[in-house]
N, C-alpha and C positions, 0 to 999 in steps of 0.2 A: 789700663787700670780698672779692673773689673769691680763694679759696685757690688756690695753685699746684696744677694738676691739674684734670681735667675735672669739671664739675658733673653731678649726676644729671639724666636726662631724665624729665620728668613728662608723660605722654601727654596731649594736648589742652590743654597749658598753654603760654603764650608764654615765650620765653627772656628772661632778665633781661639788660639791656644796661648794668648799672652802677647803683648806688644813689645817691640824693640823701640826704645825711646832714647833720643839723644838730648841731654840737658846741658846747656851752656850757661854757667853761672859761676861768678868768682867768689861768692860767699859759701864757704864750706858747710856751715851749719844749715843754710837754706837748701843746699844741694843734698845734704844727708837726709833732710826731712822728706824730700821728693823721692829719693832712692828707696827709703824705708816704706813710704806710702805705696809706691809702685810694687814693691816686693810682696806686700800684704795682699795685693790684687792679682798676683801672678805675672806681673810685667817685669821687664829688665831695663834698667837705665844705665846708659854710658854717660859718665860725667866728664866734662871738660871745663877748665877754669878760664880760658881765654877764647876770644873770637877766632884767632888763627888756628888754634888747636881744634876748635869745633868744626871749622871749615874743612880741615884735613880729615877729621874723622868722618864727616858727612860724605866726603868724596871717596873714602875707602870702604865704607860699610853701608848697607841698606837699612834704613830706619822707617818705622811706621809713622812716627810723629817726632817733630823736633820742638823742644821747649827752649825759648831763649830769654835770658835776662836782657834788659835794654842798656844798662849802664855797666859796661865791661871795661877792664883796665886798658885794653889795647884798641878797641873800636866800639862804635855805637851799634847796638843790636840791629838797627835797621840796615846798616851796611852789610851785615851778615846775610840778611834776607835778600838784599839786592844781588849779592855775589852768588848766593845759592840759585836764584832764578836765572841769573846770567849764565850760570854753568849748566842750565837745563835741568836742575833738580826740582821736581814739583812736589816733594814730600810736604805734607801739611805742617805749618808752623804756628805754634801758640806762643805769643809774647806774654811773659809773666814778669811784670815790672811794677816798681813803686811809682813810676810816672803813669798815673792812671786817670788823669783828668780827661774830660771829653775830647779836648783838642789833641791830647796824646794818643788816644785810641783811634781817632780819625786819621791822624798822621800815619800810625802803624798800619791800619787797614789799607790806606792808599798806597803804602809802600810794598804791599804784597803779603802782609801777615794775614793768616787765615782766621785767627781769633786772638783776642786781647783780654787778658785777665789781670786785674790790679792786685798788688800786695798791700796789706795782708789778704789772704784768700781763705775760703773754706775748703778743706781737703776734698770733701765730696763734690764740690763744684768743679775743682780741677779734674777729678776723676771723670765726671760727666762730660766735660768739654773735650778732654782727650779722646774719650770713646766716640763722641759724636764726630769729631774731626776725622778719625780713622774710618768710621762707617761711610761718611760722605766721600772720602778719597778713594775707598776701595769699591764704591758703587753698590754697597750692600743695601743702601736705602732704596735702590731701584728694583728690589725683589718684587715678584708679582704678588706674593702673599706674605704678610708678616703675622706670626702667631705668637701669642703670649698668654699663658693661662687660658681663661675662657674667651679671650678676645681674638678676633681676626680682623686684619686690615687688608683689603683687596686694593692694592695701589692703583692699578690701571683702571679698574672699574669704579674706584673711588666709593667703595661701600664698606660698611662696618658691621660686625656681628659680635654678639655676646652669647655664648652657649648656644650657638646656632640661630639666635633670634636677630633679625635684621634691625639695625639701629639707624633710623633716618637722620642724617646730619646735613646741615647747611654747608656750603663750600668752605667757609672759614672754620666751622666746627670740625670738618673732616681734616683740614690741615693741622689743626690742633691735635686731633686724635692720632693722626699719622705720626706727628712729632713725638707724642708720648709713647707710641708703640716703638718707634725707632730708638727711644731712650728708656725702654721699659725696665723697671726696677731701679732706675736712677732718679736722683732728685733733679728736677728741672726748675731752674730759677726764672724769675720774672724777666731778668735781663736777657736770658737765653731766648725766651719766647718773643720778646720785643724784637730781638735781632734776627732770629731765624724764621719766625712766622709772620711778623708784621714788617720785617725788613727795616727796622729802625735802629740806629746806633746811638739813640738817646732815649731817655724816659720822658714821654709827653706829659707826665703828671696827670694822667687820667685813669679812670677805672676800667679801661677797655679790656685789660687782661682778666681782671676779676669777674667782669660781667660775662665774658665768653667762657671762662672756666666754669662758672656757675651753670650756664646753659648746657655745656657739654656734660658736666657731672650729672645733672638731672636726667638727661637722655640716656646716659650709660647705666644709670642706677634704677631707672623706671622699671618696676616689676621684679626687681631683684633685692634680696635681703642684705647682701654684702656690699660694702662700698667699692667704688671703682677708682676714685681719685682721692689720695690722702693729701691733706695740707701739712707740710712740714714747716712748722712755725719758725719764722725768721730765715727760712731758706728757699722754699718754693713748694712744688707739688710733685707727687710720685704716683704713677699708675700701679695699682695692685693687680694681682693675678685674677681677681674677680671670681674665684671658685669657692 
């Protein structure tokens, strides 16, 4: 589901022409919303209304990402994940469920779900999470150099540049910068940062994200007129092209 705005360029990696997504959801209106959202971003969604139908489709067709509801009429969504993994299918799975308490998320992640998003959800967050799952699964995040606008992220050397100028970053600041580069042009939420950068599946109710974002923003913008990181109020942050 491609976010409005240009995606980062990963050197020596092929471009993505749109994702093939399987969505297993018994609510037709909810399914229609995801199908339409995906279509606006150049992706294709195959919809199945039951767990058994979803499993059959997953075994017959190759998908980039699978989105699962948890409360299906014939089986629990976590059962689908267990059967997918038992069958040797390692396609990334995003659980999209109204069961979104902390214990529900932990249970899902422990069962083999790759990501867990609660309903109701922000469409752009679903877009960002699906893209991030696909990038991690396809190994794109391991590219030697990630390019986006004026920014360069040299993954192996752990160095950052803006318009050719080296930006000295601490180890945590580099992890943040790399994550923004991997999700360039997309809105990155606080929850995504806690989960993927700080490896926390809960909000510690501290300002650790805000403090580190502030430090990274100051370093990326020092000596430049245009902003590097935008605050998307009520949603998160987005890396600009910086040009």
